[in-house]
N, C-alpha and C positions, 0 to 999 in steps of 0.2 A: 743439651745431654740431658739423659734421665736415667734413672737406676731401676731397673726391674727387681723385683722379687719373687722367687720361686720356691716352693716348698719342695725340697727334692728326695726327702725322707722323711719320715715322722720326727718334727722337731730341728731338722736341719735344713736351712735356706742358702741359696745361691743368691747374690747380690749381683748383678751384671749392669755395667755400664758400657755402652758402646762408644766409642770416640771415633767420629768420622776422619778426623784430620790426622791420625795415624795410620799409615800405609794406606794412603788412597789408592785406588777408589774402594777398596774392601773395608777400610777402617780396622778397629781394633777393639776388642771387647775386654773389659778387666773385671775380673771375677773376687770376690771375695765370699767366705764362707762362714755363717753364724751357726752356732749350736746352741739352741734354746733351752738350756738345762738348769738345773738348781743354781749353777755357777755359769752363766752363759759365756761362750768364748767366741772371739771372731778372729778367724784365720785371714790375714792379710788385711792392711789398712786401705790401700790403694795410695796413688800420688797424693799430694798434698793439696792440689786445686780440687780433687774429688771430694775431700772432706765433708763439704756440705751436703753432697749427694748421697755418700755413703751413710753417714750419721741420719740423715733422714730415713733412709731406708730401715735402718736398724731400729729407729724409732716407730716404725710401723708394725714391728714385731715385738720389741719389749721397751720398757723405759730405758734410754741410755745409761742412767744410773745403776741398774742392774748389772750391766757387762762387768764381768770379772776377771775375765784373761783376754790377752790378745797376744798373738803369736804370729809367726810368718815363716815362709821356707827358705829364705835368704834375705841378706841385707842389701837391697838396691831400692831407689827411690819409688819404683812401680810396687813393690810389696809392701814397704813400710815407710813412705815418705810422709803421711799425715799421721806419725805415731804421736810426735809432741802436742798434736791437735786433742787427742784422746784423753791425755793426762790431765 
């Protein structure tokens, strides 16, 4: 697995991780969104096991220490499973 980074608007990034083992044969893609503002925001953290991939992807955009806000749409492990890893 790897996470790709796409700038979808000025300073807004989509981090996508395709997981082939979920819903084969098509697989499933998890997405997080990073807003690289004065106080950067990460929308969705992804599952706990994806923390290394997502944090590395964030690090290609800005230093992890600059991340100021983390939020998510609802509370499930695919949305916020690695939340405690970011703290």
